[in-house]
N, C-alpha and C positions, 0 to 999 in steps of 0.2 A: 420824227418825234418819237423818242423811246420813253415810255412810261415805266415807273416802278412805284411800289408802295413800301413805306417804312412805317412800322408800328412800334411805338414806345409804350411798353406795358406800364412803367412807372408813371409816365405822364398821361396815360390813357388817351393817347392821340394817334391818329392815323395821318401820315403825311403822304400826299401825292407828289411824286417827283416827275419832272420832265427833263430829260437830258441831264440828270443828276442834280437838278435844282428843285427845291421845294416850291411848288406853285399854289398849294392849298393844304390846309390841315382841317381835320374833323375830330370831334370828341367821339370816343368809343367806350363801350363796356368790354371788359376782358375777363378771363378766367378767374374763378375763385381760388383761394388758397388750396382747397381740397382737389380742385380740378383745374390746374393752371393752364394757361395758353403756352404752348411749347415755344421755346427760344430756338429759332430755326431760320433757315433760308429756304424758301419754297417758291411756288408760283400758282397763279390762278389756273385751275384745271377744268372747271366747268362753270356754266352760268345757267341758273334756273329761275325764271320769273315765277312769282306767286307760288313758292314752295309749300305754303300752308303751315298750320300750327304756329309756333312762336317765332318763326323765321321771317316774318314781315313780308315785304313785297319782292325781295330778291335774295337769292343764294349765290354767292361766288365761292364755289368749292375750291379748296386748296389741294395741292398735290399730296397732301397727307390725309389719308382716309378719315372721314368723320369730322373734319375741321373745315371751317369756312368763315368768310366775312359775310354777314347777312343783316337784314333789317330786323325789326323787332315789333312785337305787338305790345310791348311795355316800354314806351319811350323814357319813363322815369329811371330806367336801369342804365341809361347811357351815362358814362363817367364813373361807373363803379366797377368793383371786382365781383361780377355777378354770374358769369356764364360757366358752362362746362368745358371751357377752353376755346370756344369760338370768339370771334370779334363781332360785337354788336354795333350797329350804326343806326342813326335815324333813317327811316325808310327813304325819304327824299335824297339823302346823301348817298346811300348805296345804289339807288337807281341812277343817279348822276355818274357815279364811278363806272357802273356797268355799261353805260353808253360809250364811255371813253376807252375802257381797258380791254384789250384783246385777251383771249386765252393765251397762256404762256407768260403773262406779265409777271416779273419777279416780285416777290414779297419777302421783306426782311423784317423779322420780329426780334426785338431786343428788349432787355430788361429796362 
């Protein structure tokens, strides 16, 4: 089972793919106009539970320094253009992803 993540910034959705097929999608918050989420292909490089501060219950660090997929202490921000470039998820959603996805999982971010 090969997993991947596709993030649509315009839809503000994260899609979990398994063997190339979407098996689940999640609402997300993405970067603001002034601090946009980069359009890129990258991968999950680190996992850190309970990172503290505004990052909720889990940090999935991308292979781009200072960017990640993480929980939030402000659930009302999900669905908006709200972050400094990171992808925000509900805490329970990012915890579920963290249990499934290994380090190295590909992440595709598109407009």
